[in-house]
KOLRO-847460 format. One record per residue (C-alpha): x, z, y; residue in three letters. Coordinates in steps of 0.25 Angstrom, whole numbers, always signed. Example, Ala and Ser with C-alpha at 12.3 -4.5 7.8 and 13.67 -1.06 7.14 Angstrom:
<sites>
[site [+49, +31, -18], "ALA"],
[site [+55, +29, -4], "SER"],
</sites>
This chain:
<sites>
[site [+4, -35, -57], "MET"],
[site [+0, -21, -54], "LEU"],
[site [+5, -14, -41], "SER"],
[site [+5, +1, -41], "ILE"],
[site [+4, +6, -27], "CYS"],
[site [+9, +20, -23], "ILE"],
[site [+8, +25, -9], "PRO"],
[site [+17, +38, -8], "THR"],
[site [+19, +49, +1], "LEU"],
[site [+27, +62, +0], "ASN"],
[site [+26, +62, -16], "ARG"],
[site [+39, +57, -21], "PRO"],
[site [+38, +66, -34], "TYR"],
[site [+24, +61, -38], "TYR"],
[site [+28, +46, -34], "LEU"],
[site [+39, +47, -44], "TYR"],
[site [+29, +51, -55], "LYS"],
[site [+20, +40, -51], "ALA"],
[site [+31, +30, -52], "ILE"],
[site [+36, +36, -65], "TYR"],
[site [+23, +34, -71], "SER"],
[site [+23, +19, -68], "ILE"],
[site [+36, +16, -74], "TYR"],
[site [+34, +24, -87], "THR"],
[site [+22, +18, -92], "GLN"],
[site [+19, +14, -106], "LYS"],
[site [+23, +0, -110], "GLU"],
[site [+14, -9, -102], "HIS"],
[site [+13, -24, -97], "SER"],
[site [+9, -21, -83], "LEU"],
[site [+16, -28, -72], "SER"],
[site [+17, -19, -60], "PHE"],
[site [+24, -15, -46], "GLU"],
[site [+25, -2, -39], "LEU"],
[site [+22, -1, -24], "CYS"],
[site [+25, +12, -18], "ILE"],
[site [+24, +16, -3], "SER"],
[site [+30, +29, +2], "ASN"],
[site [+22, +33, +15], "ASN"],
[site [+34, +38, +23], "ASN"],
[site [+35, +51, +14], "SER"],
[site [+41, +64, +20], "ASP"],
[site [+47, +68, +7], "VAL"],
[site [+59, +62, -1], "ASP"],
[site [+56, +50, -10], "TYR"],
[site [+71, +47, -13], "SER"],
[site [+70, +51, -28], "GLU"],
[site [+58, +43, -30], "VAL"],
[site [+63, +31, -22], "GLU"],
[site [+75, +31, -31], "LYS"],
[site [+66, +31, -43], "TYR"],
[site [+58, +19, -37], "ILE"],
[site [+71, +12, -34], "GLN"],
[site [+76, +13, -48], "ASP"],
[site [+63, +8, -54], "LEU"],
[site [+63, -3, -44], "SER"],
[site [+76, -7, -48], "SER"],
[site [+72, -7, -63], "LYS"],
[site [+58, -13, -62], "TYR"],
[site [+58, -20, -48], "GLY"],
[site [+43, -17, -46], "ASN"],
[site [+43, -6, -36], "ILE"],
[site [+40, -8, -21], "ASN"],
[site [+43, +5, -13], "TYR"],
[site [+41, +6, +2], "VAL"],
[site [+43, +18, +11], "SER"],
[site [+35, +18, +23], "GLN"],
[site [+42, +20, +37], "ASP"],
[site [+30, +28, +42], "SER"],
[site [+18, +35, +36], "ARG"],
[site [+5, +26, +33], "LEU"],
[site [-9, +31, +32], "SER"],
[site [-14, +33, +18], "ILE"],
[site [-22, +20, +18], "ASP"],
[site [-11, +12, +25], "GLU"],
[site [-1, +17, +14], "HIS"],
[site [-10, +13, +3], "MET"],
[site [-13, +0, +9], "HIS"],
[site [+2, -2, +11], "TYR"],
[site [+6, +1, -4], "VAL"],
[site [-5, -8, -9], "ILE"],
[site [+0, -19, -1], "ASN"],
[site [+14, -17, -7], "MET"],
[site [+8, -22, -20], "SER"],
[site [+9, -36, -26], "HIS"],
[site [+1, -34, -39], "GLY"],
[site [-13, -39, -43], "ASP"],
[site [-17, -25, -45], "TYR"],
[site [-14, -12, -37], "VAL"],
[site [-14, +2, -43], "TYR"],
[site [-14, +13, -33], "MET"],
[site [-6, +25, -37], "LEU"],
[site [-5, +38, -30], "GLY"],
[site [+10, +43, -28], "ASP"],
[site [+6, +56, -35], "ASP"],
[site [-1, +49, -47], "ASP"],
[site [+5, +43, -59], "PHE"],
[site [+1, +34, -71], "PHE"],
[site [-2, +38, -85], "LYS"],
[site [+9, +31, -94], "ASN"],
[site [-1, +21, -100], "ASP"],
[site [-7, +17, -86], "ALA"],
[site [-1, +3, -85], "PHE"],
[site [-7, -1, -99], "ILE"],
[site [-21, +3, -93], "ILE"],
[site [-19, -4, -80], "LEU"],
[site [-14, -16, -87], "SER"],
[site [-27, -17, -95], "HIS"],
[site [-35, -15, -82], "LEU"],
[site [-27, -26, -75], "ILE"],
[site [-29, -35, -87], "SER"],
[site [-44, -33, -86], "ASP"],
[site [-43, -38, -72], "HIS"],
[site [-50, -26, -65], "VAL"],
[site [-51, -27, -50], "ASP"],
[site [-51, -12, -48], "PHE"],
[site [-49, -1, -58], "ALA"],
[site [-50, +14, -56], "LEU"],
[site [-41, +20, -67], "VAL"],
[site [-43, +33, -75], "ASN"],
[site [-34, +44, -71], "SER"],
[site [-31, +59, -72], "ASN"],
[site [-29, +69, -61], "TRP"],
[site [-17, +78, -61], "ILE"],
[site [-11, +89, -52], "ASP"],
[site [+1, +89, -44], "GLY"],
[site [+10, +93, -56], "GLN"],
[site [+4, +82, -64], "GLY"],
[site [-5, +91, -72], "ARG"],
[site [-19, +85, -77], "PHE"],
[site [-31, +89, -69], "ILE"],
[site [-42, +80, -74], "SER"],
[site [-46, +66, -77], "THR"],
[site [-50, +59, -64], "ALA"],
[site [-62, +53, -70], "HIS"],
[site [-69, +62, -80], "ARG"],
[site [-79, +52, -85], "GLU"],
[site [-78, +37, -88], "PRO"],
[site [-82, +28, -77], "ILE"],
[site [-90, +16, -81], "TYR"],
[site [-92, +4, -71], "LEU"],
[site [-99, -6, -80], "ASP"],
[site [-111, -14, -75], "ASN"],
[site [-111, -8, -61], "ILE"],
[site [-109, -15, -48], "SER"],
[site [-96, -14, -40], "LYS"],
[site [-103, -5, -30], "TYR"],
[site [-107, +5, -41], "GLU"],
[site [-92, +4, -46], "LYS"],
[site [-88, +9, -32], "TYR"],
[site [-98, +20, -33], "LEU"],
[site [-92, +25, -46], "TYR"],
[site [-77, +23, -42], "LEU"],
[site [-76, +26, -27], "TYR"],
[site [-72, +41, -28], "ASN"],
[site [-63, +38, -40], "LYS"],
[site [-53, +28, -33], "CYS"],
[site [-41, +37, -32], "THR"],
[site [-28, +31, -27], "TYR"],
[site [-20, +31, -40], "GLY"],
[site [-31, +26, -50], "ALA"],
[site [-34, +12, -44], "LEU"],
[site [-31, -2, -50], "LEU"],
[site [-35, -12, -40], "VAL"],
[site [-33, -27, -39], "LYS"],
[site [-24, -30, -27], "LYS"],
[site [-33, -41, -22], "SER"],
[site [-44, -30, -19], "LEU"],
[site [-35, -24, -8], "PHE"],
[site [-37, -31, +6], "HIS"],
[site [-29, -26, +18], "ASP"],
[site [-41, -26, +27], "ASP"],
[site [-49, -18, +18], "ASP"],
[site [-38, -8, +16], "PHE"],
[site [-36, -7, +31], "ILE"],
[site [-51, -5, +33], "ARG"],
[site [-51, +7, +24], "LEU"],
[site [-39, +14, +32], "TYR"],
[site [-41, +28, +36], "THR"],
[site [-49, +31, +23], "THR"],
[site [-37, +36, +14], "SER"],
[site [-43, +26, +4], "HIS"],
[site [-41, +13, +9], "ALA"],
[site [-35, +9, -4], "TYR"],
[site [-50, +8, -9], "CYS"],
[site [-52, -4, +0], "CYS"],
[site [-52, -12, -14], "PHE"],
[site [-67, -7, -15], "TRP"],
[site [-70, -16, -3], "ILE"],
[site [-65, -28, -10], "SER"],
[site [-72, -24, -23], "LEU"],
[site [-85, -21, -17], "LEU"],
[site [-85, -33, -7], "ASN"],
[site [-81, -44, -18], "ASN"],
[site [-93, -51, -24], "ASN"],
[site [-84, -55, -36], "GLU"],
[site [-85, -46, -48], "PRO"],
[site [-74, -36, -48], "LYS"],
[site [-69, -27, -60], "LYS"],
[site [-70, -13, -56], "ILE"],
[site [-66, -3, -67], "VAL"],
[site [-63, +11, -70], "PHE"],
[site [-53, +13, -81], "GLN"],
[site [-59, +22, -91], "ASN"],
[site [-49, +27, -101], "GLY"],
[site [-35, +33, -101], "LYS"],
[site [-31, +38, -87], "PRO"],
[site [-21, +29, -80], "VAL"],
[site [-16, +38, -69], "VAL"],
[site [-14, +53, -65], "ASN"],
[site [-19, +56, -51], "LEU"],
[site [-12, +68, -45], "ARG"],
[site [-21, +78, -37], "ALA"],
[site [-9, +82, -29], "ALA"],
[site [-8, +86, -14], "GLU"],
[site [-11, +74, -6], "LYS"],
[site [-4, +68, +6], "ASN"],
[site [-17, +67, +14], "TYR"],
[site [-28, +76, +20], "ASN"],
[site [-38, +77, +8], "LEU"],
[site [-50, +82, +16], "VAL"],
[site [-48, +71, +27], "ASN"],
[site [-48, +60, +16], "VAL"],
[site [-60, +65, +8], "ILE"],
[site [-69, +68, +20], "PHE"],
[site [-65, +58, +30], "ASN"],
[site [-56, +47, +25], "ASP"],
[site [-65, +44, +13], "VAL"],
[site [-78, +45, +22], "HIS"],
[site [-71, +34, +30], "LEU"],
[site [-68, +26, +18], "LEU"],
[site [-83, +25, +14], "PHE"],
[site [-87, +21, +28], "THR"],
[site [-77, +10, +28], "LYS"],
[site [-80, +5, +14], "LEU"],
[site [-95, +4, +17], "ILE"],
[site [-91, -4, +29], "ASP"],
[site [-82, -13, +21], "SER"],
[site [-92, -17, +10], "ILE"],
[site [-101, -29, +12], "GLU"],
[site [-114, -27, +5], "ASP"],
[site [-124, -16, +6], "GLU"],
[site [-123, -12, -9], "GLU"],
[site [-109, -10, -7], "GLY"],
[site [-111, -1, +5], "LYS"],
[site [-122, +7, -2], "TYR"],
[site [-112, +10, -14], "TYR"],
[site [-101, +15, -5], "ILE"],
[site [-111, +23, +3], "ASN"],
[site [-115, +29, -10], "GLU"],
[site [-101, +33, -13], "ALA"],
[site [-99, +39, +0], "TYR"],
[site [-111, +48, -2], "LYS"],
[site [-106, +52, -15], "ARG"],
[site [-92, +55, -9], "TYR"],
[site [-98, +64, +2], "LYS"],
[site [-107, +71, -8], "LYS"],
[site [-95, +75, -16], "ARG"],
[site [-87, +79, -4], "ASN"],
[site [-98, +89, +0], "SER"],
[site [-99, +95, -14], "SER"],
[site [-95, +110, -15], "VAL"],
[site [-86, +107, -27], "ARG"],
[site [-78, +96, -19], "PHE"],
[site [-77, +105, -7], "LEU"],
[site [-72, +117, -15], "CYS"],
[site [-62, +107, -22], "GLY"],
[site [-56, +104, -8], "LEU"],
[site [-55, +118, -5], "GLN"],
[site [-48, +121, -18], "LYS"],
[site [-38, +110, -13], "LYS"],
[site [-36, +119, +0], "GLY"],
[site [-45, +112, +9], "VAL"],
[site [-51, +121, +20], "VAL"],
[site [-66, +119, +20], "ILE"],
[site [-66, +117, +35], "SER"],
[site [-57, +105, +34], "GLN"],
[site [-68, +97, +26], "ILE"],
[site [-75, +89, +36], "ASN"],
[site [-79, +74, +38], "TYR"],
[site [-73, +68, +51], "SER"],
[site [-87, +61, +52], "ASP"],
[site [-95, +73, +56], "ASP"],
[site [-108, +66, +50], "THR"],
[site [-103, +70, +36], "ASN"],
[site [-101, +84, +40], "ASN"],
[site [-116, +87, +37], "SER"],
[site [-122, +101, +36], "PHE"],
[site [-123, +99, +21], "TYR"],
[site [-108, +96, +20], "PHE"],
[site [-105, +109, +28], "LYS"],
[site [-113, +117, +19], "ILE"],
[site [-106, +112, +7], "LYS"],
[site [-93, +115, +13], "LYS"],
[site [-97, +129, +16], "LEU"],
[site [-103, +131, +2], "LEU"],
[site [-90, +125, -4], "SER"],
[site [-81, +135, +4], "TYR"],
[site [-90, +147, +0], "THR"],
[site [-89, +143, -15], "ILE"],
[site [-74, +140, -14], "PHE"],
[site [-71, +153, -8], "LYS"],
[site [-79, +160, -18], "LEU"],
[site [-72, +153, -30], "LEU"],
[site [-59, +156, -23], "THR"],
[site [-62, +171, -22], "LEU"],
[site [-67, +172, -36], "SER"],
[site [-54, +164, -40], "LYS"],
[site [-62, +153, -47], "VAL"],
[site [-54, +144, -38], "VAL"],
[site [-39, +146, -35], "ASN"],
[site [-34, +141, -21], "VAL"],
</sites>
């Protein structure tokens, strides 16, 4: 059975769309349950809760919980995954939604006994309009080590596009990665520390899901420049052999290089981020080189704005 796990906060309209996409799939043979946790939202969920109740009465495969108090991002994702009873977990964002033949594709992946699959996806905007494909080139993982697969996939493991064997999640690993905003990636600890062969795949082909680039319920800059920094540190400490530590460290270097690129920093400013807000809490990463890149990106972004090449 597949467990679709959705943590939700303050987005009842998007959640309705996500649930609708699940129960209006093309004909399929996939056995599934839906697990939803409402993280003590501030907005009215009564309409979507009525929809959930009606579906639950009809299908009997929905588990909906409303939290009494607000959990952290990592605690909430941990909670909703622990609600599941399936052999596989699909982590779906409350603002994302499946393509109408997604369950056919997911059935094939499960039948193929994958341990972890990153599925193909599209980026859409807040109104559901297509932006771009999430992965513009096919990703081939044949004949490479599990560590090399991690290096290919580490920055593509978006919540909303992950199919994972439930047995790869362990409470102690999840808790170890708390405060990183990506504790759900704890399945990598199981994959990389296990000496038995594991089937790690990327689903090339038709997109399975639409990922929504909508306004987030968290501080984007803090996640990018602090939480993920801590994620890499904790992952390196959690991996048992030196080869694994090496590859995670290589991924970390690539991540920091991307974050200091002028293009990436300009993109953050286009999203409304003030350049002075962009800093690592660990001051050793706020190098002179990084400060120069920030200044350069600020200058370029202002010039593009003045020349109306970029609209803000």
